[in-house]
C-alpha positions, 0 to 999 in steps of 0.5 A, spaced: 500 499 499 502 506 497 500 512 500 500 519 497 499 526 501 496 532 497 497 538 499 493 544 495 492 551 496 484 551 497 478 546 494 478 547 486 472 544 482 477 541 476 481 536 481 475 533 484 474 528 480 481 526 479 482 526 488 476 521 487 479 516 481 485 516 486 481 514 492 479 508 487 486 505 486 486 499 491 493 499 493 494 507 494 492 511 501 490 517 498 488 524 502 488 531 501 490 537 506 487 544 503 491 550 505 484 554 506 477 553 504 477 559 499 472 558 495 467 553 499 463 560 500 461 565 496 466 570 493 466 577 489 469 575 483 473 582 481 474 581 473 466 579 472 464 582 477 459 576 480 458 572 486 462 565 486 463 560 490 468 553 487 464 549 491 457 545 494 456 541 499 458 535 495 465 538 494 469 535 500 465 528 498 468 522 495 475 522 498 479 523 504 480 531 506 482 535 510 482 543 511 488 546 515 488 551 520 491 558 515 495 563 519 496 567 513 495 574 511 489 576 506 487 569 506 482 569 500 488 572 496 493 568 492 500 571 493 506 568 498 503 570 505 496 568 504 497 560 505 501 560 511 499 552 515 505 550 519 501 543 521 503 541 514 510 539 518 507 535 524 503 531 518 508 529 514 512 527 521 507 523 523 504 519 517 510 518 513 507 518 507 510 514 501 509 520 496 506 527 497 504 531 491 505 540 491 501 544 487 505 550 485 511 554 488 508 561 490 505 559 497 509 560 503 505 552 505 508 550 498 514 551 500 513 548 508 511 542 503 516 540 499 522 542 505 518 537 509 517 532 505 524 532 503 526 532 511 522 526 513 524 522 506 517 522 502 518 522 495 516 529 491 511 529 486 510 536 483 505 539 478 503 546 475 501 548 469 506 554 467 507 556 460 512 560 457 512 568 456 516 573 453 518 575 461 521 568 462 525 570 456 528 578 458 533 579 464 528 582 469 529 582 476 523 577 476 526 572 471 532 572 474 530 570 481 526 566 477 532 562 473 535 562 480 529 559 485 525 554 479 531 549 479 532 548 486 524 547 486 524 543 481 530 538 484 528 537 489 522 534 487 523 525 484 518 527 479 514 533 475 507 532 472 506 536 466 499 537 463 500 539 456 506 541 451 507 548 452 507 545 460 513 541 458 517 546 454 517 551 461 520 545 465 524 544 460 526 551 460 527 551 467 532 544 467 528 538 469 530 532 467 525 530 462 526 523 465 522 525 471 517 529 467 510 524 467 505 526 463 497 528 466 493 531 462 488 537 462 482 534 464 475 536 466 469 531 468 467 528 461 461 524 463 459 529 467 458 533 460 457 528 455 451 526 460 448 532 459 450 533 452 445 526 451 440 529 455 439 536 451 441 533 443 433 533 442 432 539 445 437 543 440 433 546 435 427 548 441 433 552 445 436 554 438 429 558 438 429 561 444 435 565 442 433 567 435 437 562 432 435 558 425 438 551 424 443 552 418 446 558 422 453 558 424 453 559 431 460 561 435 462 560 443 466 564 446 467 562 454 470 566 460 472 573 462 471 577 458 477 582 458 483 584 453 487 578 454 482 573 451 481 578 445 474 577 443 473 583 439 479 579 434 473 575 433 467 580 431 473 582 427 474 576 424 466 575 422 465 582 420 470 580 414 466 575 411 458 573 410 455 573 416 448 574 415 447 566 418 453 567 423 452 568 431 455 569 436 455 566 443 460 570 448 458 566 454 462 570 461 462 577 464 467 582 465 470 589 464 469 589 457 462 586 456 458 592 455 464 596 450 464 589 446 456 589 446 456 596 443 462 594 438 458 589 436 452 592 434 456 598 430 460 591 425 453 589 425 454 582 428 449 578 431 452 576 438 449 574 445 451 575 451 448 571 457 453 573 462 456 568 466 453 561 468 455 556 473 457 549 470 450 546 471 447 552 466 453 552 460 451 546 457 445 549 454 449 554 450 455 548 448 449 544 445 447 550 441 453 551 438 458 549 432 464 551 434 469 553 439 473 560 439 480 561 443 483 566 441 487 568 447 494 571 447 496 567 454 492 562 457 495 555 460 489 551 460 482 554 458 478 547 461 471 551 457 476 548 450 476 541 454 467 542 455 466 545 448 469 538 445 465 533 449 459 536 445 463 535 439 464 542 438 471 543 433 475 548 435 479 555 433 485 555 437 491 560 437 497 556 438 500 560 444 495 557 448 498 552 452 493 545 450 492 548 443 497 542 440 494 537 445 487 538 443 487 541 437 489 536 430 490 542 426 485 541 419 483 535 423 479 537 428 479 545 428 485 550 426 490 553 430 492 560 427 496 566 430 494 571 435 491 576 432 491 574 425 483 576 423 485 574 416 486 568 418 481 566 423 477 570 417 478 565 412 477 559 417 469 560 419 468 562 413 470 556 410 466 551 415 461 556 414 461 554 407 463 546 408 458 543 413 461 536 411 468 537 414 465 541 420 461 535 421 467 531 420 471 536 425 466 534 430 466 527 430 474 528 431 473 532 436 469 528 441 474 523 439 480 527 441 477 529 447 476 522 449 483 521 451 483 526 457 480 524 462 481 524 470 483 517 470 488 518 466 490 523 471 489 518 477 493 513 474 499 518 472 499 520 479 500 513 481 506 511 475 509 517 479 509 514 486 511 507 484 516 509 480 523 510 481 522 509 489 529 508 489 530 516 488 527 518 494 
């Protein structure tokens, strides 16, 4: 029986399925320790200006877990001193796990976990989702510190989990030995979304009518915070350049650019729908009436909404700078990879799919097939392999 202890900042929706899959592995004793209860209670999302929470009564069910006493400052923030949990030292000392899973290096408690594990002889498995960006290559003060500190953290780690090709490139850049890397694909709850799809499929036409969408309309959807980083204006500009009489755009989310984007869409004579922020239970209604998912960000490590959309068989147009782009999108098979801000190419790809619906259908099938390889069970098995592999390296 292997003993795994997971230390992470707070309950995060996208991780729960992984913790529950770990619980199903017979010769594994796993338990999650949370540094705080952030997200279990309602909070104001400053970028979307909406009340939201990451959990409900089921968040802590289906796996062993404990919320630790947090002595941090500004406890609901995410910075070094926001999560300070001195009890980590004693937990590792008393429980003597074979391995600890650390989910980042930003918090003081991440460092307490790593150092305690090394002190008491537990294997360290590191997980994060960072991707390289321009600042990693510059000579700024922050960049120089990272180039000193990160190799130390990664040297302490026995195994490093990478979630996508962009994440792998990040670790290699900061000196991680490729032999330490274990693939841990970016996943969402496929079962949940595929069940939603089955339930809603027969209502697709009816739901479309509710929004004034005809059966032959091409519906594009972009999900997330409506901020400049996501480049929603690129989608409006791209559609405006082609014959768009039968093209509709759904901008699902909220944010500081929402009103301005609505006005801009009207000026460009684009038929755009702005339903606002929707919860996980509500979002499926919008995926089922859509035909094409658009992810045009100029920076995004692992946008989970793209995985969710693919569970509804949506092809994707995605900028190649997105961390999971090359993992999830096979160019010209289930979507297109484009350069950030390349309005002309984005426009041409949308126009092509609008006028070649058989290709759109084929892309849809490939997209659904592709996403079935990205599962919580596969993630849990990756963690398990990391624990079992090279125990003599501890």
